[in-house]
N, C-alpha and C positions, 0 to 999 in steps of 0.2 A: 503493500499500500504506499503510495505517494501522496504527500497533502503539499498543496502549494498554497499559501495565504497570502491575499493580494489586500491589504488593509487600506491601500488609496481609493481600491476599487469597491470595498465591502463584500470580496469573493474568494470563496475556499473552493477550490478544486482537488477533486479528491480522484486520484487514480488507482484502479483495481485492476491484476493480473484476472484472467479466467479462472484460475486456480481460487483466488480469493474471493471472486463473485460467486463462486459455487460453496463457498465454505460458510456454514451457519454462522460459526463463531465471528467470522469478519463483519457479519449485519450488526450481530451483538457490540462490535467494537464502535460501528458507526453511530449508534443511538447516542452515546455520551456527546460525540463530535456534534453530530446534529443540533441538540440541546444548547450545547455550550455556545457556538457561534449563532443560533437564532436568537439567543439571549443579548446577542452583542448588533445584531442587527444584519449580519451578514447573510446573504446568499451562499447557498452549500450546493455544489455541482459533483455527482459522482459520474464519472466516467468509468465505464466497462469494457474489457477489452471483447472485442467481437469474434467470432468465429468464421468470418468470410475472408477472402482474399482479400488485403490492401491496395496490392497493387492493381489487379484486376476494377476494382472499384473507383480508385483513381481515374487509373485510365479513362473508364466509361464516363464518369464527372467531367474530365477535362473534354472530351470528343463533344459532350452534350453542351458545355458553355461555349466551345468554339461554335456550334450550329447556331446555339442562341444569338451569338455576336454576330454573325454573317448575316441573320435574319434582319437584324436590327438596322446592321446598316444597309442593306437592299432596302429596308423600309425607309430610313431616312434619305437615301438617294431617290426615290420615288416621289416623296413628299416636296424635297427640294427643287425637284425639276418641273 
């Protein structure tokens, strides 16, 4: 478990591995952290390791964003013509 505290943003990021996410004792360790930081008006975000291939998903996201950008450029070109 990795804990990143950003006091200037009132944000706490908790990073869990797959094993930690599946472990019930980890969930018990998180409860006091939630309470502690909620009392200080912090937002607590928990990031859990996924089960899919990060490289494939990132590649798909980049292709999708590139397609959207190209479509917006075409629309902007048509609107200005």
